[in-house]
C-alpha positions, -999 to +999 in steps of 0.1 A: +241+046+069+253+031+037+225+016+016+239-021+016+218-032-013+231-003-033+267-014-022+260-049-033+246-040-065+275-016-074+299-043-066+283-068-087+282-045-117+321-038-114+331-073-107+311-082-139+332-063-161+360-083-181+387-057-172+380-061-132+401-089-113+384-086-081+372-062-055+381-057-019+352-048+006+342-057+042+322-085+054+312-100+090+340-118+107+341-151+122+338-140+160+318-114+175+315-078+163+347-080+141+348-070+107+370-085+081+383-078+046+360-094+017+375-104-018+347-104-046+359-125-076+324-132-087+290-113-084+277-140-060+309-130-036+296-097-035+266-110-015+288-110+016+298-072+015+286-050+043+294-015+054+290-002+090+306+016+116+327-012+126+344-009+094+376+006+106+403-014+086+421+006+059+414-016+026+440+004+005+467-017+019+457-045-003+461-025-031+500-030-027+499-065-018+489-078-052+514-107-060+532-101-090+545-139-097+572-147-124+554-154-157+555-189-170+569-191-209+542-179-231+518-167-203+507-130-204+503-107-172+471-104-158+464-066-161+429-062-151+421-037-123+417-042-087+384-027-070+386-014-036+360+001-012+374+032+003+365+056+030+380+091+031+412+080+049+416+051+028+410+070-005+438+096+006+461+067+011+456+053-025+461+090-037+495+092-017+506+059-033+496+070-067+520+101-061+548+079-052+543+059-084+534+027-062+502+023-081+488+036-114+454+052-112+443+035-144+448+000-125+421+008-100+384+010-095+376+030-064+339+027-046+340+055-024+320+059+009+317+091+029+327+084+064+308+094+097+334+080+118+342+044+127+340+026+160+373+018+178+373-020+185+392-017+218+368+011+232+337-013+226+357-045+241+366-022+271+329-011+274+315-044+269+341-071+284+333-106+279+303-099+258+320-091+221+309-125+208+274-113+212+275-078+199+258-062+168+262-026+159+240-004+143+243+034+139+213+053+149+221+089+139+248+115+143+247+112+182+246+078+195+249+040+185+225+013+192+243-019+203+224-054+204+241-076+230+222-111+234+188-094+228+194-062+250+197-029+233+221-002+247+223+033+236+258+048+237+268+083+230+286+081+197+316+101+210+323+074+238+330+048+208+344+069+181+380+064+171+402+094+180+415+100+147+379+103+136+371+130+162+396+152+144+391+141+109+393+170+083+387+147+051+358+123+058+347+122+021+370+103-003+391+126-026+394+101-052+367+076-064+349+061-093+316+058-078+303+074-045+279+059-024+255+081-004+259+118+001+289+136+012+293+142+048+294+178+059+329+187+072+330+206+105+360+225+122+379+204+148+408+209+170+431+186+151+464+191+171+450+201+205+466+169+223+499+176+204+499+212+213+493+203+250+520+178+250+546+202+234+539+225+263+554+201+289+592+203+300+613+181+281+621+158+310+583+152+312+579+145+275+607+117+275+593+101+306+559+100+287+575+084+257+598+062+276+570+044+294+553+039+260+583+028+241+595+004+270+563-015+262+569-020+224+575-059+216+586-048+182+560-071+165+559-047+136+520-048+134+520-011+129+542-014+099+521-045+083+487-025+087+499+007+075+492+013+035+522+038+033+546+013+047+552-006+014+590-008+009+600-040-006+627-040+021+620-021+054+651-005+071+642-023+102+650-056+085+681-045+069+713-061+081+741-045+058+738-018+068+721-024+099+702+009+110+686-006+142+693-038+161+668-064+167+671-062+203+637-055+222+648-028+246+641+008+252+669+023+230+661+003+199+624+006+204+628+043+206+649+044+174+623+022+156+592+041+165+607+074+158+625+062+126+590+049+113+573+082+122+597+103+102+594+078+072+557+089+071+563+125+071+544+143+046+528+110+039+507+098+067+471+101+059+456+097+097+438+064+093+450+054+128+456+018+117+489+014+133+477+025+166+445+004+161+465-029+157+492-020+184+489-051+210+505-027+236+484+004+231+512+028+221+499+062+211+514+061+177+493+085+161+506+113+186+539+108+169+525+109+135+502+141+142+533+160+156+551+156+123+518+162+103+514+196+123+550+206+117+549+196+080+516+217+076+532+247+095+566+246+075+553+235+041+517+242+040+513+205+027+486+180+034+490+142+021+470+123-001+445+150-016+455+155-055+468+125-072+485+150-098+505+166-071+538+156-063+549+141-028+562+165-002+598+155-004+596+148-044+592+184-052+614+215-052+602+252-050+626+279-060+607+305-037+608+285-007+620+309+020+635+279+040+629+298+072+631+266+092+668+260+084+692+273+110 
């Protein structure tokens, strides 16, 4: 568990600096167990900051939502830094955006938190239906959560509530940070692509039926796009009318085009935070698409996204000795 007193003290210290505009962290939401983003502009604001296994949201998305309004005559641009609390996957997202020149490292202050995994909100809602407004969650140890519901304590094996992406996470420790809170998490070997490999073994017809069932449910709300820190194009291809890459109709054909297009847009970029799948209102297993492409990228290019800010993006580099064996 993160020492909350230390988190608040560090946040207060950083926000007191003249070169920092604000810090994005977590605070208790307005309903039940939900956690929401918190913005600290003053040391007093930092008193609301918390961190728990419920802090699943990837806050890196807010680094690219900073509004740049036109300056009035004689007004100078505010060049102060933005602070962000980052877990392992959040930090990888920031690294990837820096690689792509979407952010500058000197414009950020990163408070790193080694992550032992986050609770999947949909799982806890399913386990305790109609009781979410009474839930408080405390991580006990590496094997179970203690959940307090209306004064009654429940012990739940951690594996039953842990987000699926966390079960196969290879990078729980932030690769990039300015301050690290707590000790780094020991990395254990995981079967990261076991589910993808199992799906690949099915006949083509069965695979299509599997994805057809999911894509038919898509309502094209684009929540996956809005939650993803790597979906930061100023104009999305889904919104382009000239040329129109995909129609706005909600049907199987256009839904399939949208989901596959977005998955390929994240090739060599996805950092496996699972935010897209977490916010999907119709429960499409979007990470299975992302993981398949991630596996293929590793196999063909020996490349992993979001680890080194000095490295070039996968499709922004060229190696003369690349054998290109995958080209038919």
